[in-house]
Phi, psi and omega in degrees: 000319181296323181292329179290331182278344182289130178243140179292135174275147177253122178263127170267114187245127176270122182248111187253122178281132179282089180214169184296323179274154176283109180226118177209162179226141172259122182240131174261128183211147178293140178291346176276352179288152178282161176296332176296320177297318179293320177305312179294324179294322178296311181299320179295320182294329181263001176075025179254154181269146175287173177132346179255163179291152183206158177210147167258149177228136168297147184216184181221191184293342177265003180062031172285144181273130177251228182300139184258143174233115193238160171292338185278336185278075187290115176077000182267185181289347178250020182274117182291347176281349181249318185287138181268162180303320184295344180291331182242348180229082185272330184207182184287352175269354182283155176219155176212155176240137179239128179246129177238128181071105186284355172268308180281338176053056172287124186245135179234138176256130186241128176221136178290139175265318180196165173232124183220169177287151179294143177269129181303146176067016176252132178269129179246149002285157176219147176276118184251347177199144177220143180222129177082160180255121180293148173291163176294149185303322184266017182291346178271000187298323179297314178294324180296315180295320180295320180293335179267003176082018179274144174233133180270114180291149176291154177296135179075018179298125182298340181287348179299328182294334181261008183297134179092347180276141179290155177289148181281140179263342184098344176264118185303319183291316180293318179299319179296321179295314180295322177298320179295320179295320179294337180277003175097019178293121184262003181291140181269095183244030171100001181240091181220157183295338184278002176284133181266357180219177180256021182300329183296342180287341183302324182287342183265348185276000000 
């Protein structure tokens, strides 16, 4: 009888994208829903496609990251497919952080706005308010490439003709040897990555 009287609470959660512009979405979702369900609702609300790794983190008023709930923790205590929303967002003082795509590191701050009874004939989760236009998902790609030390050559860059060639050392014999190696010479003549010393260079000097 007691279980029949229990009603799922609906949490209105404000999901704020960490970006220069004010961009956030208010999502209503049952507290009995899994974090995986909430993960999909967030991506849908911001117009992004699933497919990248993601995690929720318990947090506090300073937005410090605590316990993690991940897509990777299959069947464990940190599995977002098992853990429910109410586990990390119990009241309006609760906070959570959501990270999507561990390369681009899109970060969202989540705070409850209210907890109310479910409204009959309403399907949850639902997007109930939106503010601001999210950036495109791949808008961080330029910064990502720069951070990894990649440079995009200009079209028709003359250095393309020398791509793949080793740098010159100034010693004709060593340069000739390195050029031969770059050309696909498979003979084992003492220059291999498995050498632990530079003794093999004595014969080339």
